C-alpha positions in Angstrom: 29.5 -12.4 -30.9 30.1 -11.7 -34.3 27.7 -10.2 -36.4 27.3 -13.3 -38.6 26.5 -15.4 -35.1 24.3 -13.0 -34.2 22.0 -13.5 -37.5 22.2 -16.9 -37.3 20.7 -16.8 -33.9 17.9 -14.1 -35.4 17.2 -16.3 -38.0 16.9 -19.8 -36.6 14.6 -18.2 -33.5 12.5 -16.4 -36.0 9.5 -17.3 -33.7 10.8 -15.0 -30.8 11.7 -12.2 -33.6 8.1 -12.2 -35.0 6.4 -12.0 -31.4 8.3 -8.7 -30.8 7.7 -7.2 -34.0 4.2 -8.1 -33.3 4.4 -6.4 -30.1 6.7 -3.4 -31.7 4.3 -2.7 -34.0 1.5 -2.9 -31.5 2.6 -0.1 -29.2 3.8 1.5 -32.6 0.0 2.0 -33.2 -0.9 2.9 -30.0 1.4 6.1 -30.5 0.1 7.2 -33.9 -3.3 7.2 -32.6 -2.7 9.2 -29.7 -4.2 12.7 -29.6 -2.2 16.2 -28.7 -3.3 17.3 -25.6 -4.1 20.7 -24.4 -5.0 22.3 -20.9 -5.9 25.6 -19.2 -6.8 27.0 -16.1 -8.6 29.8 -14.7 -9.5 31.1 -10.9 -13.1 32.9 -10.5 -13.1 34.6 -7.0 -16.3 35.9 -6.0 -16.5 39.5 -4.3 -18.7 41.4 -1.7 -20.2 44.1 -2.6 -18.4 47.2 -1.3 -17.9 47.2 2.7 -19.3 44.1 3.6 -17.1 41.4 5.0 -19.6 39.0 4.7 -22.6 38.3 2.8 -26.2 38.4 4.5 -29.0 37.0 3.1 -32.8 37.3 3.7 -33.7 36.4 7.6 -30.9 37.6 9.0 -28.2 34.9 8.5 -24.9 35.0 7.5 -22.9 34.1 4.7 -19.1 33.7 4.1 -17.9 34.2 0.7 -16.0 31.1 1.1 -19.2 29.4 1.7 -21.4 30.9 -0.8 -18.3 29.5 -3.2 -18.6 26.1 -1.8 -22.6 26.0 -3.0 -22.0 27.3 -6.5 -19.1 24.6 -6.9 -21.4 22.0 -5.7 -24.5 23.6 -8.0 -22.1 23.7 -10.7 -20.8 19.9 -10.4 -24.2 18.8 -9.8 -25.2 16.2 -12.3 -22.2 17.0 -14.6 -18.8 15.3 -16.3 -16.7 17.2 -14.1 -13.6 15.4 -13.2 -13.3 14.8 -9.3 -9.7 15.4 -8.2 -8.7 13.9 -4.8 -6.0 16.4 -4.3 -7.3 20.0 -4.7 -3.9 21.3 -5.0 -3.6 18.5 -8.2 -4.0 19.0 -12.0 -5.9 17.3 -14.6 -3.0 17.1 -17.1 -1.0 15.9 -14.2 -2.9 13.3 -13.2 -3.1 12.2 -16.6 -6.4 13.0 -17.8 -6.6 13.4 -21.3 -10.3 15.6 -21.8 -12.6 17.1 -19.5 -13.1 19.8 -16.6 -12.8 20.5 -12.8 -14.1 23.4 -10.8 -12.5 22.6 -7.4 -12.5 25.2 -4.3 -8.4 25.2 -3.3 -7.4 23.7 -0.3 -5.0 25.5 2.0 -4.3 23.3 4.4 -2.8 20.3 3.8 -3.8 16.0 3.5 -5.4 15.6 6.6 -6.6 18.8 7.8 -8.1 20.7 5.1 -9.0 24.7 5.5 -11.0 26.6 2.6 -10.4 30.4 3.4 -10.3 32.0 0.2 -13.8 32.6 -1.7 -11.7 31.3 -5.0 -13.1 28.2 -7.4 -9.9 26.8 -9.4 -11.4 25.8 -13.1 -9.0 23.5 -15.2 -9.9 22.0 -18.9 -8.1 20.1 -20.4 -8.8 18.4 -24.2 -7.1 17.4 -27.8 -7.2 20.9 -29.3 -6.8 24.6 -28.1 -10.4 25.7 -29.5 -11.6 23.0 -27.6 -10.3 24.1 -24.4 -11.4 27.8 -24.6 -15.1 26.0 -25.9 -14.8 24.3 -22.8 -13.9 26.8 -20.5 -15.8 29.5 -21.7 -19.0 27.1 -21.0 -17.9 26.0 -17.7 -17.5 29.9 -16.9 -20.6 30.8 -18.0 -22.0 28.0 -15.5 -20.3 29.3 -12.8 -21.7 33.0 -13.7 -25.3 31.7 -14.1 -25.4 29.5 -10.7 -24.1 32.9 -8.9 -27.2 34.3 -9.7 -30.0 31.9 -9.4 -28.3 31.3 -6.3 -28.7 34.7 -5.1 -32.3 34.6 -6.3 -33.3 31.4 -4.7 -32.2 33.2 -1.2 -34.4 36.1 -2.0 -31.3 38.4 -1.8 -32.2 42.4 -1.9 -29.7 45.1 -3.3 -26.2 44.3 -3.7 -25.1 40.6 -5.3 -22.1 39.1 -5.0 -20.6 39.2 -8.3 -17.4 36.7 -9.9 -14.2 38.1 -11.4 -12.1 35.6 -13.6 -8.0 35.9 -13.6 -6.6 35.7 -16.1 -9.0 37.5 -17.9 -7.8 35.3 -21.3 -6.5 32.2 -19.9 -3.3 30.3 -21.8 -3.7 27.4 -23.2 -0.6 25.3 -22.8 0.5 22.1 -25.1 1.2 19.4 -23.2 2.4 17.0 -26.0 1.3 14.9 -28.7 2.1 16.5 -32.2 3.5 14.2 -35.3 7.1 15.3 -34.6 6.8 14.2 -31.0 4.8 11.2 -32.1 7.8 10.5 -34.7 10.5 10.8 -31.8 8.8 8.6 -29.5 7.9 6.0 -32.3 12.1 5.7 -33.2 12.6 5.5 -29.2 10.2 2.7 -29.2 11.1 0.8 -31.6 14.8 1.0 -30.8 14.1 -0.1 -27.4 12.1 -3.3 -28.7 14.3 -3.9 -31.0 16.8 -4.1 -28.5 14.4 -6.1 -26.0 14.0 -8.5 -28.7 17.5 -9.1 -29.2 18.2 -10.1 -26.0 15.0 -12.0 -25.3 16.3 -14.0 -28.6 19.5 -14.5 -27.8 19.0 -15.6 -24.0 16.0 -18.1 -25.3 18.5 -19.5 -27.9 21.3 -20.4 -25.3 18.2 -21.9 -23.3 17.2 -24.2 -26.2 20.8 -25.1 -26.9 21.6 -26.0 -23.5 18.2 -28.2 -23.0 19.4 -29.9 -26.4 23.1 -30.7 -25.4 21.5 -31.9 -22.0 19.7 -34.6 -24.1 22.3 -35.8 -26.3 25.2 -36.1 -23.1 23.1 -39.2 -21.5 22.7 -40.9 -25.0 26.5 -40.9 -25.8 26.9 -42.0 -22.0 24.5 -45.2 -22.8 26.1 -46.2 -26.2 29.7 -46.3 -24.5 28.2 -48.4 -21.8 26.4 -50.6 -24.2 29.9 -51.1 -26.0 31.9 -51.8 -22.6 
């Protein structure tokens, strides 16, 4: 197929080209309006008083640090906008979340047999800027520490208290994509793909229309020949 023939088909089926251009512009608008994504995570470890493998509360009952960590997680997530991850080993960014946070107790078992053996809460934050990520992370960590103190006060704990340790002390905010440069690259690739799909669709539709027109013309020619005979 020559370039002239190809251009002729595009002009002849201009409405197909127009539809392809409209769809391409709509997709391009979605890319341009997408915001950048930043994410980070931190681990909050619960520490028992020195030389205490389990934590004793008033009344003579014992509570493991893992149980206490789970209580803190439930208190923090109660009536909040935290994202509930189905898999505790997954990440918010990997799940496609672009804004939000999660507080989970890591599962050391499998999908069908969950085991929780470490008194650690994993905090993950995803947002559109590094500043917002740090702000949300600091707020969630404050809520965890506040819940830690309040739960022990409600249990009338006397003496040494469970404490927390956050690692890393200064979380690294990771960029997940969406800068003007990456959006421009995505737009170029998208438009090239849209142009290729539109061209193929136009040629395919043109062939179908030509075949239909030929199918209608041939019976008329046959009937004219019979009439002459």
